[in-house]
N, CA, C and O atoms as a Tripos MOL2 file, in Angstrom:
@<TRIPOS>MOLECULE
protein
  320   319    80     0     0
PROTEIN
NO_CHARGES

@<TRIPOS>ATOM
      1 N         230.0440   49.4090   76.3800 N.3       1 MET1
      2 CA        229.2760   50.1060   74.8380 C.3       1 MET1
      3 C         229.2520   48.6310   73.9000 C.2       1 MET1
      4 O         229.8510   47.6110   74.2400 O.2       1 MET1
      5 N         228.6580   48.7330   73.0080 N.am      2 PRO2
      6 CA        228.9220   47.8240   71.7370 C.3       2 PRO2
      7 C         229.9460   47.0190   71.6150 C.2       2 PRO2
      8 O         230.7550   47.7570   72.1760 O.2       2 PRO2
      9 N         230.6210   46.0050   71.3030 N.am      3 GLU3
     10 CA        231.9040   46.4260   70.7180 C.3       3 GLU3
     11 C         232.1680   45.9060   69.0050 C.2       3 GLU3
     12 O         233.2600   45.6620   68.4910 O.2       3 GLU3
     13 N         231.0500   45.8470   68.4690 N.am      4 SER4
     14 CA        231.4110   45.9120   66.9020 C.3       4 SER4
     15 C         231.3750   47.0240   66.7830 C.2       4 SER4
     16 O         230.8130   47.7620   67.5920 O.2       4 SER4
     17 N         231.8420   47.3290   65.9650 N.am      5 PRO5
     18 CA        232.3670   48.7680   64.9990 C.3       5 PRO5
     19 C         230.7000   48.8980   64.1550 C.2       5 PRO5
     20 O         230.1490   49.9970   64.1030 O.2       5 PRO5
     21 N         230.2140   47.9720   63.7010 N.am      6 SER6
     22 CA        229.0190   48.1520   62.6920 C.3       6 SER6
     23 C         227.4700   48.2130   63.6740 C.2       6 SER6
     24 O         226.4460   48.5680   63.0900 O.2       6 SER6
     25 N         227.4130   47.8420   65.1710 N.am      7 VAL7
     26 CA        226.7130   48.2470   65.9880 C.3       7 VAL7
     27 C         226.5460   49.7570   66.5080 C.2       7 VAL7
     28 O         225.6000   50.5350   66.6330 O.2       7 VAL7
     29 N         227.8340   49.7880   66.7350 N.am      8 LEU8
     30 CA        228.2000   52.0360   66.8440 C.3       8 LEU8
     31 C         227.4200   52.4110   65.7860 C.2       8 LEU8
     32 O         226.2670   52.8240   65.9070 O.2       8 LEU8
     33 N         228.1530   52.2520   64.4980 N.am      9 ALA9
     34 CA        227.3430   52.7450   63.5120 C.3       9 ALA9
     35 C         226.1160   53.0030   63.3380 C.2       9 ALA9
     36 O         225.6460   54.1240   63.1470 O.2       9 ALA9
     37 N         225.4800   51.9020   63.3970 N.am     10 ALA10
     38 CA        223.9300   52.0010   63.3870 C.3      10 ALA10
     39 C         223.6250   52.7210   64.3730 C.2      10 ALA10
     40 O         222.9370   53.6760   64.0140 O.2      10 ALA10
     41 N         223.8480   52.6900   65.5630 N.am     11 LEU11
     42 CA        223.4740   53.6180   66.5780 C.3      11 LEU11
     43 C         223.5750   54.7350   66.0550 C.2      11 LEU11
     44 O         222.5590   55.3260   65.6890 O.2      11 LEU11
     45 N         225.0570   55.3800   65.8720 N.am     12 VAL12
     46 CA        225.3530   56.6070   65.5080 C.3      12 VAL12
     47 C         224.3850   57.1670   64.3510 C.2      12 VAL12
     48 O         224.0010   58.3220   64.5320 O.2      12 VAL12
     49 N         223.9590   56.5490   63.2500 N.am     13 HIS13
     50 CA        222.7760   56.3080   62.5070 C.3      13 HIS13
     51 C         221.7520   56.9110   62.6310 C.2      13 HIS13
     52 O         221.2330   57.8650   62.0520 O.2      13 HIS13
     53 N         221.3720   55.9670   63.8300 N.am     14 GLU14
     54 CA        220.3370   56.1610   64.3710 C.3      14 GLU14
     55 C         219.8420   57.6810   64.7350 C.2      14 GLU14
     56 O         218.9110   58.3720   64.3190 O.2      14 GLU14
     57 N         221.2090   57.9580   66.0030 N.am     15 LEU15
     58 CA        220.8140   59.3860   66.1110 C.3      15 LEU15
     59 C         220.6690   60.5340   65.8410 C.2      15 LEU15
     60 O         220.0510   61.5180   66.2490 O.2      15 LEU15
     61 N         221.6090   60.1440   64.7760 N.am     16 ASN16
     62 CA        221.5010   61.2520   63.7560 C.3      16 ASN16
     63 C         220.8350   61.7980   63.0800 C.2      16 ASN16
     64 O         220.9480   62.9350   62.6230 O.2      16 ASN16
     65 N         219.6790   60.6670   62.8710 N.am     17 GLN17
     66 CA        218.2010   60.7940   61.4890 C.3      17 GLN17
     67 C         217.5030   61.5130   62.4940 C.2      17 GLN17
     68 O         217.3030   62.5100   61.8010 O.2      17 GLN17
     69 N         216.9330   61.8160   63.6650 N.am     18 PRO18
     70 CA        216.0460   62.2970   64.4040 C.3      18 PRO18
     71 C         216.4710   64.3400   64.5370 C.2      18 PRO18
     72 O         215.7920   65.3610   64.4300 O.2      18 PRO18
     73 N         218.0950   64.0070   64.8450 N.am     19 LEU19
     74 CA        219.0370   65.2030   65.1440 C.3      19 LEU19
     75 C         219.3180   66.3620   64.1240 C.2      19 LEU19
     76 O         219.7320   67.4930   64.3780 O.2      19 LEU19
     77 N         218.9550   65.7470   62.7630 N.am     20 THR20
     78 CA        218.7710   66.1750   61.4670 C.3      20 THR20
     79 C         218.0080   66.9240   61.3560 C.2      20 THR20
     80 O         218.1880   68.1390   61.2770 O.2      20 THR20
     81 N         216.5370   66.0770   61.3140 N.am     21 ALA21
     82 CA        215.5270   66.3210   61.0460 C.3      21 ALA21
     83 C         214.6980   67.7730   62.2460 C.2      21 ALA21
     84 O         213.8670   68.6390   61.9730 O.2      21 ALA21
     85 N         215.3770   67.4650   63.4700 N.am     22 ILE22
     86 CA        215.4430   68.4990   64.5610 C.3      22 ILE22
     87 C         215.9250   70.1420   63.7270 C.2      22 ILE22
     88 O         215.2220   71.1140   63.4520 O.2      22 ILE22
     89 N         217.0140   69.9550   63.5670 N.am     23 LEU23
     90 CA        217.7770   71.1960   62.6090 C.3      23 LEU23
     91 C         216.9320   71.6200   61.8600 C.2      23 LEU23
     92 O         216.3290   72.6310   62.2190 O.2      23 LEU23
     93 N         216.5430   70.8920   60.3480 N.am     24 SER24
     94 CA        216.0350   71.1080   59.6580 C.3      24 SER24
     95 C         214.8550   71.6120   59.6110 C.2      24 SER24
     96 O         214.6520   72.3950   58.6830 O.2      24 SER24
     97 N         213.6930   71.3260   60.5960 N.am     25 ASN25
     98 CA        212.9180   71.5590   61.0070 C.3      25 ASN25
     99 C         212.9580   73.1270   61.9360 C.2      25 ASN25
    100 O         212.1870   74.0460   61.6590 O.2      25 ASN25
    101 N         213.7450   73.1910   62.7890 N.am     26 ALA26
    102 CA        213.7580   74.3090   63.0560 C.3      26 ALA26
    103 C         214.6200   75.5960   61.9730 C.2      26 ALA26
    104 O         214.3430   76.7950   62.0040 O.2      26 ALA26
    105 N         215.1570   75.2720   61.5190 N.am     27 GLN27
    106 CA        215.4090   76.1660   60.2790 C.3      27 GLN27
    107 C         214.3760   76.6200   59.6850 C.2      27 GLN27
    108 O         214.2940   77.8370   59.5240 O.2      27 GLN27
    109 N         213.3760   75.7860   59.2340 N.am     28 ALA28
    110 CA        212.2390   75.8470   58.3760 C.3      28 ALA28
    111 C         211.7070   77.0460   59.1980 C.2      28 ALA28
    112 O         211.8680   78.2270   58.8880 O.2      28 ALA28
    113 N         211.0190   76.5640   60.3430 N.am     29 ALA29
    114 CA        210.0150   77.7290   61.5830 C.3      29 ALA29
    115 C         211.1990   78.7820   61.4210 C.2      29 ALA29
    116 O         210.8060   79.9090   61.7220 O.2      29 ALA29
    117 N         212.3330   78.7470   61.0900 N.am     30 GLN30
    118 CA        213.4400   80.4130   61.3600 C.3      30 GLN30
    119 C         212.5130   81.2220   60.5580 C.2      30 GLN30
    120 O         212.0710   82.3540   60.7560 O.2      30 GLN30
    121 N         212.3110   80.3490   59.5700 N.am     31 ARG31
    122 CA        211.8710   80.9390   57.7900 C.3      31 ARG31
    123 C         210.6660   81.5540   57.8730 C.2      31 ARG31
    124 O         210.2440   82.6650   57.5520 O.2      31 ARG31
    125 N         210.0800   80.3140   58.5170 N.am     32 PHE32
    126 CA        208.6740   81.0130   58.1410 C.3      32 PHE32
    127 C         208.1700   82.2670   59.4310 C.2      32 PHE32
    128 O         207.2930   83.1250   59.3320 O.2      32 PHE32
    129 N         209.1010   81.9660   60.6170 N.am     33 LEU33
    130 CA        208.7610   83.6150   61.2540 C.3      33 LEU33
    131 C         209.4060   84.7930   60.5210 C.2      33 LEU33
    132 O         208.9160   85.9190   60.6010 O.2      33 LEU33
    133 N         210.4550   84.5460   59.8400 N.am     34 ALA34
    134 CA        211.2100   85.9260   59.4400 C.3      34 ALA34
    135 C         210.2810   86.6860   58.2660 C.2      34 ALA34
    136 O         210.3230   87.8880   58.0050 O.2      34 ALA34
    137 N         209.1940   85.3940   57.4490 N.am     35 SER35
    138 CA        208.5710   86.0200   56.3600 C.3      35 SER35
    139 C         207.6430   87.1040   56.9150 C.2      35 SER35
    140 O         207.6200   87.5080   58.0780 O.2      35 SER35
    141 N         206.7430   87.5810   55.7060 N.am     36 ASP36
    142 CA        205.7110   88.6320   56.1080 C.3      36 ASP36
    143 C         204.7740   87.9980   56.8900 C.2      36 ASP36
    144 O         204.7020   88.2470   58.0940 O.2      36 ASP36
    145 N         203.9180   87.0650   56.2540 N.am     37 GLN37
    146 CA        202.8990   86.2380   56.5790 C.3      37 GLN37
    147 C         202.9820   84.8110   57.2930 C.2      37 GLN37
    148 O         203.1240   83.7580   56.6720 O.2      37 GLN37
    149 N         202.9000   84.8920   58.3610 N.am     38 VAL38
    150 CA        203.0090   83.5590   58.8110 C.3      38 VAL38
    151 C         202.4070   82.8770   59.1690 C.2      38 VAL38
    152 O         201.5680   83.1270   60.0340 O.2      38 VAL38
    153 N         202.6280   81.4810   58.5350 N.am     39 ASP39
    154 CA        201.0810   80.3770   58.6170 C.3      39 ASP39
    155 C         201.6400   79.5730   59.8040 C.2      39 ASP39
    156 O         202.6390   78.8670   59.9390 O.2      39 ASP39
    157 N         200.4470   80.0050   60.7620 N.am     40 LEU40
    158 CA        200.4000   79.2660   61.8930 C.3      40 LEU40
    159 C         200.0380   78.0430   62.0850 C.2      40 LEU40
    160 O         200.3650   77.3310   63.0350 O.2      40 LEU40
    161 N         199.1080   77.6720   60.8690 N.am     41 GLU41
    162 CA        199.0720   75.9960   60.8390 C.3      41 GLU41
    163 C         200.3040   75.1550   60.5470 C.2      41 GLU41
    164 O         200.5150   74.0260   60.9890 O.2      41 GLU41
    165 N         201.1310   75.9000   59.6970 N.am     42 GLU42
    166 CA        202.4110   75.2800   58.9110 C.3      42 GLU42
    167 C         203.2830   74.8920   59.9940 C.2      42 GLU42
    168 O         203.8900   73.8220   60.0420 O.2      42 GLU42
    169 N         203.3330   76.1990   61.2340 N.am     43 LEU43
    170 CA        204.5390   76.2130   62.3540 C.3      43 LEU43
    171 C         204.0710   75.4040   63.1300 C.2      43 LEU43
    172 O         204.8570   74.5520   63.5430 O.2      43 LEU43
    173 N         202.7990   75.3640   63.5650 N.am     44 ARG44
    174 CA        202.3630   74.1310   64.4260 C.3      44 ARG44
    175 C         203.1490   72.6650   63.5590 C.2      44 ARG44
    176 O         204.2080   72.1380   63.9010 O.2      44 ARG44
    177 N         202.5830   72.4000   62.8080 N.am     45 GLU45
    178 CA        203.3510   71.5050   62.5740 C.3      45 GLU45
    179 C         204.4590   70.8270   62.1300 C.2      45 GLU45
    180 O         204.7450   69.6980   61.7320 O.2      45 GLU45
    181 N         205.1540   72.2120   62.3920 N.am     46 ILE46
    182 CA        206.7230   71.8740   62.2970 C.3      46 ILE46
    183 C         207.4080   71.8750   63.4820 C.2      46 ILE46
    184 O         208.5440   71.4050   63.5510 O.2      46 ILE46
    185 N         206.6990   72.4720   64.6600 N.am     47 LEU47
    186 CA        206.9240   72.4310   65.9110 C.3      47 LEU47
    187 C         206.3340   71.0820   66.6120 C.2      47 LEU47
    188 O         206.8060   70.5540   67.6190 O.2      47 LEU47
    189 N         205.1110   70.6000   65.8090 N.am     48 SER48
    190 CA        205.0860   69.1190   66.4180 C.3      48 SER48
    191 C         205.9540   68.1840   65.7320 C.2      48 SER48
    192 O         206.3710   67.2110   66.3590 O.2      48 SER48
    193 N         206.2730   68.3590   64.5350 N.am     49 ASP49
    194 CA        207.9200   67.3560   64.1710 C.3      49 ASP49
    195 C         209.0040   67.0830   64.8440 C.2      49 ASP49
    196 O         209.7740   66.1340   64.9970 O.2      49 ASP49
    197 N         208.8300   68.4650   65.3140 N.am     50 ILE50
    198 CA        210.3070   68.4330   66.2630 C.3      50 ILE50
    199 C         209.9300   68.0990   67.4450 C.2      50 ILE50
    200 O         210.5870   67.1270   67.8170 O.2      50 ILE50
    201 N         209.1450   68.4610   68.2530 N.am     51 VAL51
    202 CA        208.6990   67.2850   69.3050 C.3      51 VAL51
    203 C         208.6250   65.9550   68.8990 C.2      51 VAL51
    204 O         209.2840   65.1500   69.5560 O.2      51 VAL51
    205 N         208.1060   65.6360   68.1590 N.am     52 THR52
    206 CA        207.6930   64.0390   68.0970 C.3      52 THR52
    207 C         209.7180   63.3760   67.5130 C.2      52 THR52
    208 O         209.9970   62.2150   67.8160 O.2      52 THR52
    209 N         210.7200   64.1590   66.8260 N.am     53 ASP53
    210 CA        211.8110   63.7620   66.5240 C.3      53 ASP53
    211 C         212.7080   63.9100   67.8310 C.2      53 ASP53
    212 O         213.5780   63.0690   68.0580 O.2      53 ASP53
    213 N         212.5120   64.8830   68.6100 N.am     54 ASP54
    214 CA        213.2990   64.8100   69.9050 C.3      54 ASP54
    215 C         213.0370   63.7440   70.7240 C.2      54 ASP54
    216 O         214.0330   63.2600   71.2610 O.2      54 ASP54
    217 N         211.5990   63.0620   71.0620 N.am     55 LYS55
    218 CA        211.6710   62.0730   71.9570 C.3      55 LYS55
    219 C         211.9030   60.7960   71.4480 C.2      55 LYS55
    220 O         212.0300   59.7600   72.1010 O.2      55 LYS55
    221 N         211.9650   60.9840   69.8400 N.am     56 ARG56
    222 CA        212.9360   59.6540   69.4340 C.3      56 ARG56
    223 C         213.9030   59.6710   69.4400 C.2      56 ARG56
    224 O         214.2770   58.5180   69.2280 O.2      56 ARG56
    225 N         214.9750   60.5110   69.5970 N.am     57 ALA57
    226 CA        216.0290   60.5450   69.6280 C.3      57 ALA57
    227 C         216.5370   60.5700   71.4780 C.2      57 ALA57
    228 O         217.6770   60.3110   71.8640 O.2      57 ALA57
    229 N         215.4640   60.9140   72.3070 N.am     58 ALA58
    230 CA        215.2340   60.4550   73.2990 C.3      58 ALA58
    231 C         215.3160   58.9580   73.4310 C.2      58 ALA58
    232 O         216.4350   58.5130   73.6880 O.2      58 ALA58
    233 N         214.4920   58.2520   73.3210 N.am     59 VAL59
    234 CA        214.6580   56.9160   73.0860 C.3      59 VAL59
    235 C         215.9190   56.2810   72.8500 C.2      59 VAL59
    236 O         216.3810   55.3870   73.5590 O.2      59 VAL59
    237 N         216.4760   56.7800   71.8090 N.am     60 ILE60
    238 CA        217.8580   56.2500   71.0490 C.3      60 ILE60
    239 C         218.6640   56.0800   72.3190 C.2      60 ILE60
    240 O         218.7640   55.0220   72.9400 O.2      60 ILE60
    241 N         219.3070   57.3940   72.6840 N.am     61 VAL61
    242 CA        219.3830   57.8500   73.9350 C.3      61 VAL61
    243 C         219.5080   56.8920   75.1490 C.2      61 VAL61
    244 O         220.4760   56.2890   75.6110 O.2      61 VAL61
    245 N         218.3410   56.9500   75.4710 N.am     62 ARG62
    246 CA        217.8690   56.0630   76.8960 C.3      62 ARG62
    247 C         218.4220   54.2250   76.5480 C.2      62 ARG62
    248 O         218.9220   53.4270   77.3410 O.2      62 ARG62
    249 N         218.1190   54.0590   75.2380 N.am     63 SER63
    250 CA        218.3990   52.9100   74.6370 C.3      63 SER63
    251 C         220.2460   52.7910   74.7720 C.2      63 SER63
    252 O         220.5380   51.6960   75.2520 O.2      63 SER63
    253 N         221.2650   53.4990   74.5170 N.am     64 ILE64
    254 CA        222.2700   53.4160   74.5800 C.3      64 ILE64
    255 C         222.7010   53.6130   75.8430 C.2      64 ILE64
    256 O         223.7610   53.1060   76.2110 O.2      64 ILE64
    257 N         221.8570   54.4550   76.7600 N.am     65 GLY65
    258 CA        222.2860   53.8250   77.9690 C.3      65 GLY65
    259 C         221.9420   52.5330   78.9940 C.2      65 GLY65
    260 O         222.5400   52.1300   79.9920 O.2      65 GLY65
    261 N         220.6490   52.0290   78.2830 N.am     66 ALA66
    262 CA        220.3630   51.0870   79.0920 C.3      66 ALA66
    263 C         221.8520   49.7160   78.5420 C.2      66 ALA66
    264 O         222.5890   49.0480   79.2670 O.2      66 ALA66
    265 N         221.7740   49.7740   77.2730 N.am     67 MET67
    266 CA        223.3460   49.2030   77.0560 C.3      67 MET67
    267 C         224.2980   49.3670   77.3420 C.2      67 MET67
    268 O         225.0120   48.3650   77.3930 O.2      67 MET67
    269 N         224.7390   50.3240   77.6010 N.am     68 LEU68
    270 CA        225.9370   50.8030   78.4940 C.3      68 LEU68
    271 C         225.8430   49.8940   80.1690 C.2      68 LEU68
    272 O         226.6190   49.3210   80.9340 O.2      68 LEU68
    273 N         224.5020   50.1970   80.0900 N.am     69 GLN69
    274 CA        224.6960   49.8240   82.0620 C.3      69 GLN69
    275 C         224.6030   48.0810   81.7820 C.2      69 GLN69
    276 O         225.2540   47.4980   82.6490 O.2      69 GLN69
    277 N         224.0580   47.2810   80.9470 N.am     70 GLN70
    278 CA        224.1250   46.0900   81.2220 C.3      70 GLN70
    279 C         225.6460   45.4650   80.7680 C.2      70 GLN70
    280 O         226.1750   44.5130   81.3430 O.2      70 GLN70
    281 N         226.2790   46.2550   79.5290 N.am     71 SER71
    282 CA        228.2530   45.6340   79.4590 C.3      71 SER71
    283 C         228.2870   46.2730   80.8870 C.2      71 SER71
    284 O         228.0850   45.3240   81.6450 O.2      71 SER71
    285 N         228.4360   47.3560   81.5940 N.am     72 SER72
    286 CA        228.9610   47.1810   82.8120 C.3      72 SER72
    287 C         228.5140   46.1260   83.7590 C.2      72 SER72
    288 O         229.2310   45.4140   84.4630 O.2      72 SER72
    289 N         227.1070   46.1380   83.6580 N.am     73 ASP73
    290 CA        226.8360   44.7180   84.9540 C.3      73 ASP73
    291 C         227.3490   43.4000   84.1290 C.2      73 ASP73
    292 O         227.8320   42.5300   84.8540 O.2      73 ASP73
    293 N         227.3340   43.2460   83.3700 N.am     74 ASP74
    294 CA        228.1900   42.4110   82.6090 C.3      74 ASP74
    295 C         229.4200   41.9970   82.9190 C.2      74 ASP74
    296 O         229.6240   40.8220   83.2250 O.2      74 ASP74
    297 N         230.3410   42.8660   82.8790 N.am     75 ARG75
    298 CA        232.0270   43.2650   82.8770 C.3      75 ARG75
    299 C         231.7000   42.8600   84.7120 C.2      75 ARG75
    300 O         232.2650   41.8980   85.2320 O.2      75 ARG75
    301 N         230.9270   43.5760   85.3390 N.am     76 LYS76
    302 CA        231.1160   43.1220   87.2100 C.3      76 LYS76
    303 C         231.0160   41.7930   87.3850 C.2      76 LYS76
    304 O         231.8340   41.2380   88.1200 O.2      76 LYS76
    305 N         229.9320   41.0040   86.7010 N.am     77 GLU77
    306 CA        229.3810   39.3070   86.8650 C.3      77 GLU77
    307 C         230.6250   38.7660   86.7490 C.2      77 GLU77
    308 O         230.9140   37.8550   87.5240 O.2      77 GLU77
    309 N         231.8160   39.3160   85.5520 N.am     78 ARG78
    310 CA        232.4430   38.2520   85.1050 C.3      78 ARG78
    311 C         233.2040   37.8750   86.4380 C.2      78 ARG78
    312 O         233.3400   38.5040   87.4870 O.2      78 ARG78
    313 N         233.6970   36.5080   85.9970 N.am     79 PRO79
    314 CA        235.2330   36.0510   87.7190 C.3      79 PRO79
    315 C         236.3430   36.5350   86.8840 C.2      79 PRO79
    316 O         236.6080   36.2810   85.7100 O.2      79 PRO79
    317 N         236.8050   37.1230   87.5550 N.am     80 LYS80
    318 CA        238.2500   37.5900   87.2210 C.3      80 LYS80
    319 C         239.3700   36.3470   87.2590 C.2      80 LYS80
    320 O         240.5540   36.5750   87.0140 O.2      80 LYS80
@<TRIPOS>BOND
     1     1     2 1
     2     2     3 1
     3     3     4 2
     4     3     5 am
     5     5     6 1
     6     6     7 1
     7     7     8 2
     8     7     9 am
     9     9    10 1
    10    10    11 1
    11    11    12 2
    12    11    13 am
    13    13    14 1
    14    14    15 1
    15    15    16 2
    16    15    17 am
    17    17    18 1
    18    18    19 1
    19    19    20 2
    20    19    21 am
    21    21    22 1
    22    22    23 1
    23    23    24 2
    24    23    25 am
    25    25    26 1
    26    26    27 1
    27    27    28 2
    28    27    29 am
    29    29    30 1
    30    30    31 1
    31    31    32 2
    32    31    33 am
    33    33    34 1
    34    34    35 1
    35    35    36 2
    36    35    37 am
    37    37    38 1
    38    38    39 1
    39    39    40 2
    40    39    41 am
    41    41    42 1
    42    42    43 1
    43    43    44 2
    44    43    45 am
    45    45    46 1
    46    46    47 1
    47    47    48 2
    48    47    49 am
    49    49    50 1
    50    50    51 1
    51    51    52 2
    52    51    53 am
    53    53    54 1
    54    54    55 1
    55    55    56 2
    56    55    57 am
    57    57    58 1
    58    58    59 1
    59    59    60 2
    60    59    61 am
    61    61    62 1
    62    62    63 1
    63    63    64 2
    64    63    65 am
    65    65    66 1
    66    66    67 1
    67    67    68 2
    68    67    69 am
    69    69    70 1
    70    70    71 1
    71    71    72 2
    72    71    73 am
    73    73    74 1
    74    74    75 1
    75    75    76 2
    76    75    77 am
    77    77    78 1
    78    78    79 1
    79    79    80 2
    80    79    81 am
    81    81    82 1
    82    82    83 1
    83    83    84 2
    84    83    85 am
    85    85    86 1
    86    86    87 1
    87    87    88 2
    88    87    89 am
    89    89    90 1
    90    90    91 1
    91    91    92 2
    92    91    93 am
    93    93    94 1
    94    94    95 1
    95    95    96 2
    96    95    97 am
    97    97    98 1
    98    98    99 1
    99    99   100 2
   100    99   101 am
   101   101   102 1
   102   102   103 1
   103   103   104 2
   104   103   105 am
   105   105   106 1
   106   106   107 1
   107   107   108 2
   108   107   109 am
   109   109   110 1
   110   110   111 1
   111   111   112 2
   112   111   113 am
   113   113   114 1
   114   114   115 1
   115   115   116 2
   116   115   117 am
   117   117   118 1
   118   118   119 1
   119   119   120 2
   120   119   121 am
   121   121   122 1
   122   122   123 1
   123   123   124 2
   124   123   125 am
   125   125   126 1
   126   126   127 1
   127   127   128 2
   128   127   129 am
   129   129   130 1
   130   130   131 1
   131   131   132 2
   132   131   133 am
   133   133   134 1
   134   134   135 1
   135   135   136 2
   136   135   137 am
   137   137   138 1
   138   138   139 1
   139   139   140 2
   140   139   141 am
   141   141   142 1
   142   142   143 1
   143   143   144 2
   144   143   145 am
   145   145   146 1
   146   146   147 1
   147   147   148 2
   148   147   149 am
   149   149   150 1
   150   150   151 1
   151   151   152 2
   152   151   153 am
   153   153   154 1
   154   154   155 1
   155   155   156 2
   156   155   157 am
   157   157   158 1
   158   158   159 1
   159   159   160 2
   160   159   161 am
   161   161   162 1
   162   162   163 1
   163   163   164 2
   164   163   165 am
   165   165   166 1
   166   166   167 1
   167   167   168 2
   168   167   169 am
   169   169   170 1
   170   170   171 1
   171   171   172 2
   172   171   173 am
   173   173   174 1
   174   174   175 1
   175   175   176 2
   176   175   177 am
   177   177   178 1
   178   178   179 1
   179   179   180 2
   180   179   181 am
   181   181   182 1
   182   182   183 1
   183   183   184 2
   184   183   185 am
   185   185   186 1
   186   186   187 1
   187   187   188 2
   188   187   189 am
   189   189   190 1
   190   190   191 1
   191   191   192 2
   192   191   193 am
   193   193   194 1
   194   194   195 1
   195   195   196 2
   196   195   197 am
   197   197   198 1
   198   198   199 1
   199   199   200 2
   200   199   201 am
   201   201   202 1
   202   202   203 1
   203   203   204 2
   204   203   205 am
   205   205   206 1
   206   206   207 1
   207   207   208 2
   208   207   209 am
   209   209   210 1
   210   210   211 1
   211   211   212 2
   212   211   213 am
   213   213   214 1
   214   214   215 1
   215   215   216 2
   216   215   217 am
   217   217   218 1
   218   218   219 1
   219   219   220 2
   220   219   221 am
   221   221   222 1
   222   222   223 1
   223   223   224 2
   224   223   225 am
   225   225   226 1
   226   226   227 1
   227   227   228 2
   228   227   229 am
   229   229   230 1
   230   230   231 1
   231   231   232 2
   232   231   233 am
   233   233   234 1
   234   234   235 1
   235   235   236 2
   236   235   237 am
   237   237   238 1
   238   238   239 1
   239   239   240 2
   240   239   241 am
   241   241   242 1
   242   242   243 1
   243   243   244 2
   244   243   245 am
   245   245   246 1
   246   246   247 1
   247   247   248 2
   248   247   249 am
   249   249   250 1
   250   250   251 1
   251   251   252 2
   252   251   253 am
   253   253   254 1
   254   254   255 1
   255   255   256 2
   256   255   257 am
   257   257   258 1
   258   258   259 1
   259   259   260 2
   260   259   261 am
   261   261   262 1
   262   262   263 1
   263   263   264 2
   264   263   265 am
   265   265   266 1
   266   266   267 1
   267   267   268 2
   268   267   269 am
   269   269   270 1
   270   270   271 1
   271   271   272 2
   272   271   273 am
   273   273   274 1
   274   274   275 1
   275   275   276 2
   276   275   277 am
   277   277   278 1
   278   278   279 1
   279   279   280 2
   280   279   281 am
   281   281   282 1
   282   282   283 1
   283   283   284 2
   284   283   285 am
   285   285   286 1
   286   286   287 1
   287   287   288 2
   288   287   289 am
   289   289   290 1
   290   290   291 1
   291   291   292 2
   292   291   293 am
   293   293   294 1
   294   294   295 1
   295   295   296 2
   296   295   297 am
   297   297   298 1
   298   298   299 1
   299   299   300 2
   300   299   301 am
   301   301   302 1
   302   302   303 1
   303   303   304 2
   304   303   305 am
   305   305   306 1
   306   306   307 1
   307   307   308 2
   308   307   309 am
   309   309   310 1
   310   310   311 1
   311   311   312 2
   312   311   313 am
   313   313   314 1
   314   314   315 1
   315   315   316 2
   316   315   317 am
   317   317   318 1
   318   318   319 1
   319   319   320 2
@<TRIPOS>SUBSTRUCTURE
     1 MET1         2 RESIDUE 1 A MET
     2 PRO2         6 RESIDUE 1 A PRO
     3 GLU3        10 RESIDUE 1 A GLU
     4 SER4        14 RESIDUE 1 A SER
     5 PRO5        18 RESIDUE 1 A PRO
     6 SER6        22 RESIDUE 1 A SER
     7 VAL7        26 RESIDUE 1 A VAL
     8 LEU8        30 RESIDUE 1 A LEU
     9 ALA9        34 RESIDUE 1 A ALA
    10 ALA10       38 RESIDUE 1 A ALA
    11 LEU11       42 RESIDUE 1 A LEU
    12 VAL12       46 RESIDUE 1 A VAL
    13 HIS13       50 RESIDUE 1 A HIS
    14 GLU14       54 RESIDUE 1 A GLU
    15 LEU15       58 RESIDUE 1 A LEU
    16 ASN16       62 RESIDUE 1 A ASN
    17 GLN17       66 RESIDUE 1 A GLN
    18 PRO18       70 RESIDUE 1 A PRO
    19 LEU19       74 RESIDUE 1 A LEU
    20 THR20       78 RESIDUE 1 A THR
    21 ALA21       82 RESIDUE 1 A ALA
    22 ILE22       86 RESIDUE 1 A ILE
    23 LEU23       90 RESIDUE 1 A LEU
    24 SER24       94 RESIDUE 1 A SER
    25 ASN25       98 RESIDUE 1 A ASN
    26 ALA26      102 RESIDUE 1 A ALA
    27 GLN27      106 RESIDUE 1 A GLN
    28 ALA28      110 RESIDUE 1 A ALA
    29 ALA29      114 RESIDUE 1 A ALA
    30 GLN30      118 RESIDUE 1 A GLN
    31 ARG31      122 RESIDUE 1 A ARG
    32 PHE32      126 RESIDUE 1 A PHE
    33 LEU33      130 RESIDUE 1 A LEU
    34 ALA34      134 RESIDUE 1 A ALA
    35 SER35      138 RESIDUE 1 A SER
    36 ASP36      142 RESIDUE 1 A ASP
    37 GLN37      146 RESIDUE 1 A GLN
    38 VAL38      150 RESIDUE 1 A VAL
    39 ASP39      154 RESIDUE 1 A ASP
    40 LEU40      158 RESIDUE 1 A LEU
    41 GLU41      162 RESIDUE 1 A GLU
    42 GLU42      166 RESIDUE 1 A GLU
    43 LEU43      170 RESIDUE 1 A LEU
    44 ARG44      174 RESIDUE 1 A ARG
    45 GLU45      178 RESIDUE 1 A GLU
    46 ILE46      182 RESIDUE 1 A ILE
    47 LEU47      186 RESIDUE 1 A LEU
    48 SER48      190 RESIDUE 1 A SER
    49 ASP49      194 RESIDUE 1 A ASP
    50 ILE50      198 RESIDUE 1 A ILE
    51 VAL51      202 RESIDUE 1 A VAL
    52 THR52      206 RESIDUE 1 A THR
    53 ASP53      210 RESIDUE 1 A ASP
    54 ASP54      214 RESIDUE 1 A ASP
    55 LYS55      218 RESIDUE 1 A LYS
    56 ARG56      222 RESIDUE 1 A ARG
    57 ALA57      226 RESIDUE 1 A ALA
    58 ALA58      230 RESIDUE 1 A ALA
    59 VAL59      234 RESIDUE 1 A VAL
    60 ILE60      238 RESIDUE 1 A ILE
    61 VAL61      242 RESIDUE 1 A VAL
    62 ARG62      246 RESIDUE 1 A ARG
    63 SER63      250 RESIDUE 1 A SER
    64 ILE64      254 RESIDUE 1 A ILE
    65 GLY65      258 RESIDUE 1 A GLY
    66 ALA66      262 RESIDUE 1 A ALA
    67 MET67      266 RESIDUE 1 A MET
    68 LEU68      270 RESIDUE 1 A LEU
    69 GLN69      274 RESIDUE 1 A GLN
    70 GLN70      278 RESIDUE 1 A GLN
    71 SER71      282 RESIDUE 1 A SER
    72 SER72      286 RESIDUE 1 A SER
    73 ASP73      290 RESIDUE 1 A ASP
    74 ASP74      294 RESIDUE 1 A ASP
    75 ARG75      298 RESIDUE 1 A ARG
    76 LYS76      302 RESIDUE 1 A LYS
    77 GLU77      306 RESIDUE 1 A GLU
    78 ARG78      310 RESIDUE 1 A ARG
    79 PRO79      314 RESIDUE 1 A PRO
    80 LYS80      318 RESIDUE 1 A LYS
């Protein structure tokens, strides 16, 4: 894992952004579905935004995993 607190804070911030957007969009979709008239085009746009944000979060998680793997590999290669 990154040893610098600032790097860790940046990763947390980057991951929090799409997760917050997913929650916000899901809640908006729930409100649209609870209304008397559902705007299907608006609902499609909301769902598209959720998919986009989910993919962004997945990229960040994979990047963190790759960093962890690299860090682990680096520790294994260091002479004791």
